[in-house]
PyMOL CGO cylinders between C-alpha atoms (Angstrom):
from pymol import cmd
from pymol.cgo import CYLINDER

trace = [
    CYLINDER, 70.59, 146.85, 57.56, 72.82, 145.12, 55.03, 0.3, 1, 1, 1, 1, 1, 1,
    CYLINDER, 72.82, 145.12, 55.03, 75.60, 144.77, 57.59, 0.3, 1, 1, 1, 1, 1, 1,
    CYLINDER, 75.60, 144.77, 57.59, 73.28, 142.87, 59.98, 0.3, 1, 1, 1, 1, 1, 1,
    CYLINDER, 73.28, 142.87, 59.98, 72.21, 140.50, 57.20, 0.3, 1, 1, 1, 1, 1, 1,
    CYLINDER, 72.21, 140.50, 57.20, 75.87, 139.91, 56.34, 0.3, 1, 1, 1, 1, 1, 1,
    CYLINDER, 75.87, 139.91, 56.34, 76.66, 138.93, 59.95, 0.3, 1, 1, 1, 1, 1, 1,
    CYLINDER, 76.66, 138.93, 59.95, 73.59, 136.66, 60.08, 0.3, 1, 1, 1, 1, 1, 1,
    CYLINDER, 73.59, 136.66, 60.08, 74.93, 134.78, 57.04, 0.3, 1, 1, 1, 1, 1, 1,
    CYLINDER, 74.93, 134.78, 57.04, 78.28, 134.34, 58.79, 0.3, 1, 1, 1, 1, 1, 1,
    CYLINDER, 78.28, 134.34, 58.79, 76.57, 132.28, 61.46, 0.3, 1, 1, 1, 1, 1, 1,
    CYLINDER, 76.57, 132.28, 61.46, 75.24, 129.98, 58.74, 0.3, 1, 1, 1, 1, 1, 1,
    CYLINDER, 75.24, 129.98, 58.74, 78.69, 129.71, 57.20, 0.3, 1, 1, 1, 1, 1, 1,
    CYLINDER, 78.69, 129.71, 57.20, 80.13, 128.58, 60.52, 0.3, 1, 1, 1, 1, 1, 1,
    CYLINDER, 80.13, 128.58, 60.52, 77.51, 125.84, 60.75, 0.3, 1, 1, 1, 1, 1, 1,
    CYLINDER, 77.51, 125.84, 60.75, 78.31, 124.69, 57.21, 0.3, 1, 1, 1, 1, 1, 1,
    CYLINDER, 78.31, 124.69, 57.21, 82.02, 124.65, 58.01, 0.3, 1, 1, 1, 1, 1, 1,
    CYLINDER, 82.02, 124.65, 58.01, 81.41, 122.61, 61.16, 0.3, 1, 1, 1, 1, 1, 1,
    CYLINDER, 81.41, 122.61, 61.16, 79.14, 120.24, 59.23, 0.3, 1, 1, 1, 1, 1, 1,
    CYLINDER, 79.14, 120.24, 59.23, 81.75, 119.91, 56.46, 0.3, 1, 1, 1, 1, 1, 1,
    CYLINDER, 81.75, 119.91, 56.46, 84.49, 119.13, 58.99, 0.3, 1, 1, 1, 1, 1, 1,
    CYLINDER, 84.49, 119.13, 58.99, 82.26, 116.56, 60.66, 0.3, 1, 1, 1, 1, 1, 1,
    CYLINDER, 82.26, 116.56, 60.66, 81.50, 114.83, 57.34, 0.3, 1, 1, 1, 1, 1, 1,
    CYLINDER, 81.50, 114.83, 57.34, 85.20, 114.91, 56.39, 0.3, 1, 1, 1, 1, 1, 1,
    CYLINDER, 85.20, 114.91, 56.39, 86.19, 113.40, 59.74, 0.3, 1, 1, 1, 1, 1, 1,
    CYLINDER, 86.19, 113.40, 59.74, 83.69, 110.54, 59.37, 0.3, 1, 1, 1, 1, 1, 1,
    CYLINDER, 83.69, 110.54, 59.37, 84.84, 109.94, 55.77, 0.3, 1, 1, 1, 1, 1, 1,
    CYLINDER, 84.84, 109.94, 55.77, 88.50, 109.94, 56.88, 0.3, 1, 1, 1, 1, 1, 1,
    CYLINDER, 88.50, 109.94, 56.88, 87.89, 107.46, 59.71, 0.3, 1, 1, 1, 1, 1, 1,
    CYLINDER, 87.89, 107.46, 59.71, 85.92, 105.08, 57.49, 0.3, 1, 1, 1, 1, 1, 1,
    CYLINDER, 85.92, 105.08, 57.49, 88.55, 105.15, 54.74, 0.3, 1, 1, 1, 1, 1, 1,
    CYLINDER, 88.55, 105.15, 54.74, 91.34, 104.57, 57.26, 0.3, 1, 1, 1, 1, 1, 1,
    CYLINDER, 91.34, 104.57, 57.26, 89.53, 101.52, 58.61, 0.3, 1, 1, 1, 1, 1, 1,
    CYLINDER, 89.53, 101.52, 58.61, 88.93, 100.28, 55.06, 0.3, 1, 1, 1, 1, 1, 1,
    CYLINDER, 88.93, 100.28, 55.06, 92.63, 100.74, 54.22, 0.3, 1, 1, 1, 1, 1, 1,
    CYLINDER, 92.63, 100.74, 54.22, 93.87, 98.80, 57.25, 0.3, 1, 1, 1, 1, 1, 1,
    CYLINDER, 93.87, 98.80, 57.25, 91.38, 95.99, 56.67, 0.3, 1, 1, 1, 1, 1, 1,
    CYLINDER, 91.38, 95.99, 56.67, 92.68, 95.76, 53.10, 0.3, 1, 1, 1, 1, 1, 1,
    CYLINDER, 92.68, 95.76, 53.10, 96.28, 95.64, 54.30, 0.3, 1, 1, 1, 1, 1, 1,
    CYLINDER, 96.28, 95.64, 54.30, 95.39, 92.96, 56.83, 0.3, 1, 1, 1, 1, 1, 1,
    CYLINDER, 95.39, 92.96, 56.83, 93.77, 90.96, 54.04, 0.3, 1, 1, 1, 1, 1, 1,
    CYLINDER, 93.77, 90.96, 54.04, 96.90, 91.37, 51.88, 0.3, 1, 1, 1, 1, 1, 1,
    CYLINDER, 96.90, 91.37, 51.88, 99.12, 90.02, 54.67, 0.3, 1, 1, 1, 1, 1, 1,
    CYLINDER, 99.12, 90.02, 54.67, 96.76, 87.06, 55.14, 0.3, 1, 1, 1, 1, 1, 1,
    CYLINDER, 96.76, 87.06, 55.14, 96.97, 86.27, 51.41, 0.3, 1, 1, 1, 1, 1, 1,
    CYLINDER, 96.97, 86.27, 51.41, 100.76, 86.70, 51.44, 0.3, 1, 1, 1, 1, 1, 1,
    CYLINDER, 100.76, 86.70, 51.44, 101.00, 84.13, 54.24, 0.3, 1, 1, 1, 1, 1, 1,
    CYLINDER, 101.00, 84.13, 54.24, 98.83, 81.73, 52.29, 0.3, 1, 1, 1, 1, 1, 1,
    CYLINDER, 98.83, 81.73, 52.29, 100.81, 82.06, 49.06, 0.3, 1, 1, 1, 1, 1, 1,
    CYLINDER, 100.81, 82.06, 49.06, 104.18, 82.09, 50.84, 0.3, 1, 1, 1, 1, 1, 1,
    CYLINDER, 104.18, 82.09, 50.84, 103.32, 78.83, 52.61, 0.3, 1, 1, 1, 1, 1, 1,
    CYLINDER, 103.32, 78.83, 52.61, 102.42, 77.37, 49.22, 0.3, 1, 1, 1, 1, 1, 1,
    CYLINDER, 102.42, 77.37, 49.22, 105.95, 78.18, 48.03, 0.3, 1, 1, 1, 1, 1, 1,
    CYLINDER, 105.95, 78.18, 48.03, 105.52, 81.30, 45.92, 0.3, 1, 1, 1, 1, 1, 1,
    CYLINDER, 105.52, 81.30, 45.92, 108.87, 83.05, 45.97, 0.3, 1, 1, 1, 1, 1, 1,
    CYLINDER, 108.87, 83.05, 45.97, 107.55, 86.57, 45.39, 0.3, 1, 1, 1, 1, 1, 1,
    CYLINDER, 107.55, 86.57, 45.39, 105.06, 86.23, 48.25, 0.3, 1, 1, 1, 1, 1, 1,
    CYLINDER, 105.06, 86.23, 48.25, 107.82, 84.96, 50.53, 0.3, 1, 1, 1, 1, 1, 1,
    CYLINDER, 107.82, 84.96, 50.53, 110.03, 87.92, 49.72, 0.3, 1, 1, 1, 1, 1, 1,
    CYLINDER, 110.03, 87.92, 49.72, 107.21, 90.47, 50.14, 0.3, 1, 1, 1, 1, 1, 1,
    CYLINDER, 107.21, 90.47, 50.14, 106.24, 88.92, 53.46, 0.3, 1, 1, 1, 1, 1, 1,
    CYLINDER, 106.24, 88.92, 53.46, 109.86, 88.95, 54.64, 0.3, 1, 1, 1, 1, 1, 1,
    CYLINDER, 109.86, 88.95, 54.64, 110.17, 92.60, 53.65, 0.3, 1, 1, 1, 1, 1, 1,
    CYLINDER, 110.17, 92.60, 53.65, 107.01, 93.49, 55.60, 0.3, 1, 1, 1, 1, 1, 1,
    CYLINDER, 107.01, 93.49, 55.60, 108.36, 91.75, 58.71, 0.3, 1, 1, 1, 1, 1, 1,
    CYLINDER, 108.36, 91.75, 58.71, 111.77, 93.35, 58.24, 0.3, 1, 1, 1, 1, 1, 1,
    CYLINDER, 111.77, 93.35, 58.24, 110.33, 96.89, 58.03, 0.3, 1, 1, 1, 1, 1, 1,
    CYLINDER, 110.33, 96.89, 58.03, 107.33, 96.35, 60.31, 0.3, 1, 1, 1, 1, 1, 1,
    CYLINDER, 107.33, 96.35, 60.31, 104.93, 97.36, 57.56, 0.3, 1, 1, 1, 1, 1, 1,
    CYLINDER, 104.93, 97.36, 57.56, 101.36, 96.53, 58.73, 0.3, 1, 1, 1, 1, 1, 1,
    CYLINDER, 101.36, 96.53, 58.73, 102.78, 93.66, 60.83, 0.3, 1, 1, 1, 1, 1, 1,
    CYLINDER, 102.78, 93.66, 60.83, 104.78, 93.63, 64.03, 0.3, 1, 1, 1, 1, 1, 1,
    CYLINDER, 104.78, 93.63, 64.03, 108.46, 94.00, 63.19, 0.3, 1, 1, 1, 1, 1, 1,
    CYLINDER, 108.46, 94.00, 63.19, 110.22, 90.67, 63.63, 0.3, 1, 1, 1, 1, 1, 1,
    CYLINDER, 110.22, 90.67, 63.63, 113.78, 89.90, 62.59, 0.3, 1, 1, 1, 1, 1, 1,
    CYLINDER, 113.78, 89.90, 62.59, 113.21, 86.18, 63.09, 0.3, 1, 1, 1, 1, 1, 1,
    CYLINDER, 113.21, 86.18, 63.09, 110.17, 86.02, 60.83, 0.3, 1, 1, 1, 1, 1, 1,
    CYLINDER, 110.17, 86.02, 60.83, 111.87, 88.24, 58.25, 0.3, 1, 1, 1, 1, 1, 1,
    CYLINDER, 111.87, 88.24, 58.25, 114.93, 85.98, 58.23, 0.3, 1, 1, 1, 1, 1, 1,
    CYLINDER, 114.93, 85.98, 58.23, 112.71, 82.89, 58.01, 0.3, 1, 1, 1, 1, 1, 1,
    CYLINDER, 112.71, 82.89, 58.01, 110.85, 84.14, 54.93, 0.3, 1, 1, 1, 1, 1, 1,
    CYLINDER, 110.85, 84.14, 54.93, 114.00, 85.54, 53.29, 0.3, 1, 1, 1, 1, 1, 1,
    CYLINDER, 114.00, 85.54, 53.29, 115.64, 82.15, 53.84, 0.3, 1, 1, 1, 1, 1, 1,
    CYLINDER, 115.64, 82.15, 53.84, 112.66, 80.32, 52.31, 0.3, 1, 1, 1, 1, 1, 1,
    CYLINDER, 112.66, 80.32, 52.31, 112.80, 82.61, 49.27, 0.3, 1, 1, 1, 1, 1, 1,
    CYLINDER, 112.80, 82.61, 49.27, 116.58, 82.28, 49.03, 0.3, 1, 1, 1, 1, 1, 1,
    CYLINDER, 116.58, 82.28, 49.03, 116.38, 78.48, 49.11, 0.3, 1, 1, 1, 1, 1, 1,
    CYLINDER, 116.38, 78.48, 49.11, 113.83, 78.71, 46.30, 0.3, 1, 1, 1, 1, 1, 1,
    CYLINDER, 113.83, 78.71, 46.30, 116.38, 80.62, 44.21, 0.3, 1, 1, 1, 1, 1, 1,
    CYLINDER, 116.38, 80.62, 44.21, 115.55, 84.29, 44.77, 0.3, 1, 1, 1, 1, 1, 1,
    CYLINDER, 115.55, 84.29, 44.77, 118.79, 86.30, 44.47, 0.3, 1, 1, 1, 1, 1, 1,
    CYLINDER, 118.79, 86.30, 44.47, 117.30, 89.43, 46.06, 0.3, 1, 1, 1, 1, 1, 1,
    CYLINDER, 117.30, 89.43, 46.06, 116.30, 87.44, 49.12, 0.3, 1, 1, 1, 1, 1, 1,
    CYLINDER, 116.30, 87.44, 49.12, 119.83, 86.04, 49.35, 0.3, 1, 1, 1, 1, 1, 1,
    CYLINDER, 119.83, 86.04, 49.35, 121.20, 89.58, 49.35, 0.3, 1, 1, 1, 1, 1, 1,
    CYLINDER, 121.20, 89.58, 49.35, 118.78, 90.75, 52.04, 0.3, 1, 1, 1, 1, 1, 1,
    CYLINDER, 118.78, 90.75, 52.04, 119.57, 87.70, 54.14, 0.3, 1, 1, 1, 1, 1, 1,
    CYLINDER, 119.57, 87.70, 54.14, 123.33, 88.33, 53.87, 0.3, 1, 1, 1, 1, 1, 1,
    CYLINDER, 123.33, 88.33, 53.87, 122.83, 91.96, 54.93, 0.3, 1, 1, 1, 1, 1, 1,
    CYLINDER, 122.83, 91.96, 54.93, 120.74, 90.87, 57.91, 0.3, 1, 1, 1, 1, 1, 1,
    CYLINDER, 120.74, 90.87, 57.91, 123.36, 88.34, 58.98, 0.3, 1, 1, 1, 1, 1, 1,
    CYLINDER, 123.36, 88.34, 58.98, 126.17, 90.90, 58.69, 0.3, 1, 1, 1, 1, 1, 1,
    CYLINDER, 126.17, 90.90, 58.69, 124.27, 93.46, 60.79, 0.3, 1, 1, 1, 1, 1, 1,
    CYLINDER, 124.27, 93.46, 60.79, 123.02, 90.79, 63.23, 0.3, 1, 1, 1, 1, 1, 1,
    CYLINDER, 123.02, 90.79, 63.23, 119.92, 92.92, 63.73, 0.3, 1, 1, 1, 1, 1, 1,
    CYLINDER, 119.92, 92.92, 63.73, 117.09, 94.36, 61.67, 0.3, 1, 1, 1, 1, 1, 1,
]
cmd.load_cgo(trace, "trace")
């Protein structure tokens, strides 16, 4: 008798596991969407501040374009923003720009 009750509880455990996996999947999807919306917002703000002449924003934006981090990888845009930052006096941007010109590719 006890063995039958034990196996009946296993059926309940399977349902709880399936329910837990379903809840986790929904949570994961929603947090992934939230993360990418936040990254998109960051890139939008970086563009705004970079256009206003903030050197750090220009360098961060150039780095994102250089690596393809949450934006489409673009050597031209990366070089453009590194050049803007370099003209504003950022030594790191000058170094990255020199490396890009030596390699002649991203």
